[in-house]
C-alpha positions in Angstrom: 21.9 3.3 -11.3 20.7 6.5 -9.7 17.0 7.0 -10.1 14.7 9.8 -8.9 11.0 9.1 -8.7 8.7 12.2 -8.4 5.5 11.2 -6.8 5.2 8.8 -3.8 1.6 7.6 -4.5 0.7 4.1 -5.4 2.4 4.2 -8.9 5.5 5.9 -7.5 5.7 3.5 -4.5 5.4 0.4 -6.7 8.1 1.6 -9.1 10.3 2.5 -6.2 9.8 -1.0 -4.7 10.7 -2.8 -7.9 13.8 -0.6 -8.7 15.1 -0.6 -5.1 14.7 -4.4 -5.0 17.0 -4.5 -8.0 19.7 -2.7 -5.9 19.4 0.7 -7.6 19.9 3.9 -5.8 16.5 5.3 -5.6 15.2 8.7 -4.2 11.5 9.4 -3.9 10.3 13.0 -4.0 6.8 14.2 -2.9 5.2 17.2 -1.3 3.3 15.0 1.1 5.7 14.2 4.1 3.5 11.2 5.1 4.0 9.5 1.7 7.7 10.2 1.7 8.0 8.7 5.2 6.0 5.7 4.2 8.3 5.0 1.2 11.5 5.6 3.3 10.3 3.4 6.1 9.1 0.4 4.0 11.6 0.5 1.2 15.3 0.8 0.7 15.0 4.3 -0.7 15.8 7.9 0.3 13.1 10.4 0.6 12.9 14.2 0.0 9.9 16.3 0.9 9.2 19.1 -1.6 7.7 20.1 -5.0 9.2 17.9 -7.6 9.4 20.7 -10.2 11.5 22.9 -8.0 15.3 22.9 -8.9 16.3 23.1 -5.3 14.2 20.1 -4.4 15.7 18.1 -7.3 19.2 19.2 -6.2 18.6 17.8 -2.7 17.4 14.6 -4.3 20.7 14.2 -6.2 19.7 15.3 -9.6 23.3 16.3 -10.6 24.4 12.6 -10.9 21.0 11.1 -11.7 20.7 8.6 -14.6 16.9 8.4 -14.8 14.0 10.6 -13.8 10.5 9.3 -13.5 7.8 12.0 -13.1 4.6 10.3 -11.8 3.0 13.0 -9.7 -0.8 13.5 -9.9 -0.3 16.7 -12.0 0.5 16.5 -15.7 1.9 20.0 -15.7 4.1 19.3 -12.7 5.4 16.1 -14.5 6.2 18.1 -17.7 7.9 21.0 -15.9 9.9 18.5 -13.8 11.3 16.9 -16.9 12.1 20.2 -18.4 14.0 21.3 -15.3 15.7 17.9 -15.1 17.1 18.4 -18.6 17.7 22.2 -18.7 19.3 22.5 -15.2 20.7 19.1 -14.4 21.2 17.5 -17.9 19.4 14.3 -16.9 19.3 12.4 -20.2 16.5 9.9 -19.5 13.0 11.1 -18.4 9.7 9.5 -18.2 6.5 11.4 -17.5 3.0 10.2 -16.7 0.5 12.4 -18.5 -3.2 11.8 -18.3 -4.9 14.7 -20.2 -5.6 13.5 -23.7 -5.2 17.0 -25.1 -1.5 16.7 -24.5 -1.4 13.3 -26.3 -3.2 14.1 -29.6 -1.2 13.1 -32.6 -1.1 16.6 -34.1 0.8 17.7 -31.1 3.5 15.0 -31.1 6.2 17.6 -31.8 5.7 18.9 -28.2 7.9 16.1 -26.9 10.9 16.8 -29.1 14.1 17.2 -27.2 14.4 20.9 -28.1 10.8 21.5 -26.9 9.6 19.4 -24.0 12.4 16.9 -23.3 10.4 13.9 -22.3 11.7 10.6 -23.6 8.8 8.4 -22.8 5.2 9.5 -22.2 3.0 7.1 -20.2 -0.8 7.6 -20.5 -2.6 5.6 -17.8 -5.9 5.9 -19.7 -4.5 4.4 -22.8 -2.8 1.6 -20.9 -6.1 0.8 -19.2 -8.0 1.0 -22.5 -5.5 -1.5 -24.1 -5.8 -3.8 -21.0 -9.6 -3.6 -21.4 -9.4 -4.6 -25.1 -7.1 -7.6 -24.1 -9.8 -8.7 -21.7 -12.5 -8.4 -24.3 -10.4 -10.3 -26.8 -10.1 -13.2 -24.3 -13.5 -13.2 -22.7 -13.2 -16.5 -20.9 -10.2 -15.3 -18.8 -9.9 -13.1 -15.8 -6.4 -11.9 -16.7 -4.3 -11.8 -19.8 -1.0 -10.3 -21.1 1.2 -10.7 -24.1 4.9 -11.6 -24.2 7.6 -12.4 -26.8 6.4 -9.8 -29.2 2.8 -11.1 -28.9 3.7 -14.7 -29.7 3.0 -15.8 -26.2 -0.2 -15.2 -24.1 -0.6 -15.4 -20.4 -4.1 -16.6 -19.5 -5.8 -16.3 -16.2 -8.6 -19.0 -16.1 -11.2 -19.8 -13.4 -11.9 -23.6 -13.3 -15.5 -24.6 -13.1 -17.0 -28.0 -12.1 -17.5 -28.9 -15.8 -13.8 -28.4 -16.6 -12.9 -31.7 -18.4 -9.3 -32.0 -17.0 -10.1 -31.7 -13.3 -8.2 -34.1 -10.9 -5.7 -34.9 -13.6 -2.0 -34.6 -12.7 -0.3 -31.9 -14.8 2.3 -34.2 -16.1 -0.6 -36.4 -17.5 -1.9 -33.3 -19.3 1.4 -32.9 -21.0 1.2 -36.5 -22.2 -2.4 -36.2 -23.3 -1.8 -33.0 -25.2 1.8 -33.5 -26.4 1.5 -31.0 -29.3 -0.2 -28.2 -27.2 2.2 -25.3 -26.6 0.8 -24.4 -23.3 1.9 -24.8 -19.6 0.2 -24.2 -16.3 2.7 -22.1 -14.2 0.5 -20.8 -11.4 -2.4 -22.0 -9.3 -4.4 -19.9 -6.8 -6.3 -22.2 -4.4 -8.2 -20.9 -1.3 -6.5 -17.5 -1.6 -2.9 -18.9 -1.9 -0.9 -18.6 -5.1 1.8 -21.3 -5.8 3.8 -22.7 -8.6 2.7 -26.3 -9.3 4.6 -29.5 -9.4 4.1 -32.0 -12.2 2.1 -34.2 -9.9 -0.3 -31.5 -8.8 -4.0 -31.8 -9.8 -6.5 -29.1 -10.7 -9.8 -28.7 -8.8 -13.0 -26.8 -9.3 -12.6 -23.3 -7.9 -8.9 -23.0 -8.7 -7.7 -20.0 -10.5 -4.8 -21.0 -12.9 -2.3 -19.0 -14.9 -1.3 -20.6 -18.2 1.3 -19.7 -20.9 -0.1 -20.4 -24.4 1.4 -19.9 -27.8 -0.9 -17.4 -29.5 -1.8 -20.0 -32.2 -2.9 -22.4 -29.4 -4.9 -20.1 -27.3 -8.3 -21.2 -28.5 -7.4 -24.9 -28.1 -6.0 -24.2 -24.6 -9.2 -22.5 -23.5 -11.2 -25.4 -24.9 -9.1 -27.9 -22.8 -9.9 -26.1 -19.7 -13.6 -25.9 -20.4 -13.8 -22.3 -21.7 -15.5 -21.1 -24.9 -14.0 -18.6 -27.2 -17.2 -16.8 -27.9 -17.1 -13.7 -30.1 -18.0 -10.3 -28.5 -20.4 -8.5 -30.8 -22.5 -6.4 -28.3 -20.6 -4.4 -25.7 -22.0 -1.9 -23.1 -19.4 0.6 -21.7 -20.2 2.3 -18.4 -18.3 5.6 -18.3 -17.6 7.9 -21.3 -14.3 9.3 -20.0 -10.9 8.8 -21.6 -10.8 5.0 -21.0 -14.4 4.4 -22.2 -13.9 6.6 -25.2 -10.5 5.0 -26.0 -12.1 1.5 -25.9 -15.1 2.6 -28.1 -12.8 4.2 -30.7 -10.7 1.0 -30.9 -13.9 -1.1 -31.3 -15.1 1.1 -34.1 -11.7 0.7 -35.8 -12.0 -3.1 -35.9 -12.9 -4.8 -39.2 -15.4 -7.1 -37.5 -18.7 -5.6 -36.7 -19.0 -4.7 -33.0 -22.0 -2.9 -31.7 -21.0 -0.8 -28.7 -23.0 1.6 -26.4 -21.7 4.0 -23.8 -23.7 5.1 -20.7 -22.2 8.4 -19.2 -23.7 10.3 -16.3 -22.1 13.6 -17.1 -24.1 15.3 -19.9 -21.2 17.4 -21.3 -18.9 14.3 -21.3 -21.7 12.3 -23.0 -22.1 14.9 -25.7 -18.3 15.0 -26.3 -18.2 11.2 -26.6 -21.2 11.3 -29.1 -19.4 13.9 -31.2 -16.1 11.9 -31.2 -17.7 8.5 -32.2 -19.4 7.4 -35.4 -21.3 4.2 -34.8 -21.3 4.0 -31.0 -24.6 4.9 -29.3 -24.2 7.2 -26.3 -26.7 7.3 -23.5 -26.8 10.1 -20.9 -27.7 8.8 -17.4 -26.8 6.8 -14.4 -25.3 3.4 -15.2 -26.8 2.1 -12.0 -30.3 2.7 -13.3 -32.1 -0.6 -14.1 -34.2 1.3 -16.7 -31.2 2.7 -18.5 -29.5 -0.7 -18.5 -32.6 -2.1 -20.0 -32.7 0.6 -22.7 -29.1 -0.4 -23.5 -30.3 -4.0 -23.9 -28.0 -5.2 -21.3 -29.7 -8.6 -21.1 -28.4 -9.4 -24.6 -25.0 -7.8 -24.3 -22.0 -10.1 -24.6 -20.0 -7.9 -22.1 -20.3 -4.9 -19.9 -17.2 -2.8 -19.2 -17.5 -0.6 -16.1 -14.7 2.1 -16.2 -16.1 5.1 -14.2 -13.7 6.7 -11.7 -15.6 5.1 -8.8 -14.7 1.5 -7.7 -18.0 0.9 -6.0 -20.0 2.1 -8.9 -18.1 -0.1 -11.2 -18.6 -3.2 -9.0 -22.3 -2.6 -8.4 -23.0 -1.9 -12.1 -21.2 -5.1 -13.0 -23.2 -7.1 -10.5 -26.5 -5.6 -11.7 -25.6 -6.2 -15.4 -24.8 -9.9 -14.7 -28.0 -10.3 -12.8 -29.8 -8.8 -15.7 -28.4 -11.4 -18.1 -25.2 -9.9 -19.4 -22.8 -12.7 -20.2 -19.6 -11.1 -19.0 -18.6 -8.3 -16.7 -15.2 -6.4 -16.5 -14.7 -3.6 -14.0 -12.0 -1.1 -13.3 -10.9 -1.0 -9.6 -8.2 1.2 -8.1 -8.2 -0.5 -4.8 -6.6 -4.0 -5.1 -8.0 -5.1 -1.8 -11.4 -5.3 -3.5 -10.2 -7.9 -6.0 -10.8 -10.9 -3.7 -14.5 -10.0 -3.6 -15.1 -10.1 -7.3 -15.3 -13.8 -7.8 -18.0 -14.1 -5.2 -19.9 -11.3 -6.9 -19.7 -13.1 -10.3 -17.6 -10.5 -11.9 -15.4 -12.1 -14.6 -12.4 -9.8 -14.7 -11.0 -6.6 -13.4 -8.4 -4.0 -14.4 -6.1 -2.2 -11.9 -5.0 1.1 -13.6 -2.1 1.5 -11.2 -0.8 -2.0 -11.9 -1.0 -1.4 -15.7 0.7 1.9 -15.4 3.5 0.5 -13.3 4.0 -2.5 -15.7 4.1 0.0 -18.7 6.7 2.2 -17.0 8.9 -0.9 -16.0 8.6 -2.1 -19.5 9.9 1.1 -21.0 12.8 1.6 -18.6 14.2 -1.9 -19.0 16.5 -2.6 -21.9 18.6 -5.5 -23.1 18.4 -8.6 -20.8 15.1 -7.9 -19.0 12.6 -7.2 -21.7 9.3 -7.1 -19.8 7.8 -7.6 -16.3 4.2 -8.1 -15.5 2.8 -8.1 -11.9 0.2 -10.7 -11.0 -2.5 -10.1 -8.4 -1.6 -7.7 -5.6 2.1 -8.1 -6.3 1.9 -11.8 -5.5 4.1 -12.9 -8.4 5.8 -11.6 -11.5 6.2 -12.8 -15.0 9.7 -11.9 -16.2 10.8 -11.9 -19.9 14.6 -11.9 -20.2 17.5 -12.8 -22.4 20.0 -15.3 -21.1 23.5 -14.0 -20.8 26.6 -16.2 -21.3 27.6 -15.6 -17.7 24.1 -16.7 -16.3 24.1 -19.9 -14.3 21.3 -21.1 -16.6 23.4 -20.8 -19.8 24.3 -24.1 -21.3 22.4 -26.2 -18.9 19.3 -28.4 -19.2 16.2 -27.1 -17.4 16.2 -30.2 -15.0 19.7 -29.2 -13.9 18.9 -25.5 -13.1 18.3 -24.9 -9.4 15.1 -23.0 -9.5 13.3 -22.1 -6.3 9.9 -23.8 -5.7 8.1 -20.7 -6.7 9.7 -20.3 -10.1 8.8 -22.0 -13.4 10.0 -21.5 -17.0 6.8 -20.9 -19.1 8.4 -20.7 -22.6 11.7 -20.3 -24.4 12.4 -18.6 -27.7 15.4 -19.8 -29.7 15.8 -17.5 -32.7 12.3 -17.4 -34.1 11.1 -20.6 -32.6 9.0 -20.9 -29.5 9.7 -24.0 -27.4 7.6 -25.3 -24.5 10.3 -26.4 -22.0 10.8 -29.8 -20.6 13.5 -31.2 -18.3 15.6 -32.0 -21.4 15.4 -28.5 -22.9 18.8 -26.8 -23.0 19.0 -23.1 -22.2 21.6 -21.3 -24.3 23.2 -17.9 -24.3 20.9 -15.5 -26.3 17.7 -17.5 -25.6 14.7 -15.5 -24.4 13.0 -17.0 -21.4 9.7 -16.2 -19.9 9.5 -17.1 -16.2 6.7 -17.1 -13.5 8.1 -16.2 -10.1 6.5 -15.8 -6.8 7.5 -12.4 -5.4 9.7 -13.9 -2.7 11.7 -15.7 -5.3 12.3 -12.8 -7.7 15.8 -12.0 -6.2 16.9 -15.6 -7.0 15.6 -15.2 -10.5 17.7 -12.1 -10.8 20.7 -14.1 -9.7 20.0 -16.9 -12.2 19.7 -14.4 -15.0 22.8 -12.4 -13.8 20.6 -9.3 -14.0 22.3 -6.1 -13.8 19.4 -4.0 -15.0 20.2 -1.8 -18.0 18.1 1.2 -18.7 17.4 2.3 -22.2 
């Protein structure tokens, strides 16, 4: 598979890393020679320096025999023109563009992306992806991470274990015996900064961060077992009235259950635009770091604060100040993943990495058939892979206990037809089953071998 990725920033680099690791022929294009050199030196990719929208640059990148174009530069317009040139000049049939400006994404302009207009097959909006991630965090307030799989039938829950967790120092195999009807499985444990896939005899301890797969119908019970409440979020304060904050507020207003939301936005013009676009949400113009303004927003009685400005430090400091003032939960947006280890010590409950959500979204759209979804955990420490089992796979027709999984890989759930099965050693994996696996990054190549993955696109 020949892939050209336009834009060698964090998003482009991460996509290139995934696709090159799957033995695709990847070329990265960027006008910044340092970024191109970094990608070529650290990844198994080719690099071309130049403007991605220029036909001669795309020609040098091999556009004449390209199967897939991903336009992920920092400019919406460059991404759009790149896709147009890719189709008009080179006949590239599959094109994905990252587009941030909401003016391009309004429903009344959806005809813009018809093949005879702007030939973009998939439009990725980072702001919408981040807003969706924020809503998922708010829907599971006792978790620090959450993602849906198997058509939203399966939920991945990231849970911090406190000293009052009722199942501490209990072997995982005993938990299976105690809660035999619970469709949930612990697949990952982060302890003292190290993430690993647990064995049945491993115990859980206070301070652990665990990743659990749970059937959507058993999510509340799963959280209860690990000492977490499923409190309802009724009062939410959003710091930042840009595209992300506005998207979250609109989604909250559209819900049938009554949610009282307030937005604090420092830019007066943006605050006025948010106020005009919303019906029930109160918009306050001012600095979210201001104790007086947070008090005016009644932060002490808020169920959650969502800090989604474009500055990591502001988001972190506002979250800390809100928690100190009595807010029950803090979620912040951070672009720099190296800041994530600090958040637990600062009593910040969850974070959203917009680059990671964008990468996951792009990978989800370009995979078709056997690999249905991929979700990156932490700073690319592990991946959750949802895939269909082929008849030629070494897994097909075998019991789980007989499959030679690496130590860092666990099957979290299996779907046979319409039925979700929590796997045991005696569970048989058959052709056509859909499996969801947790895999440490170092073990992903072996997972590909077991799945007989030859990635199909579209």
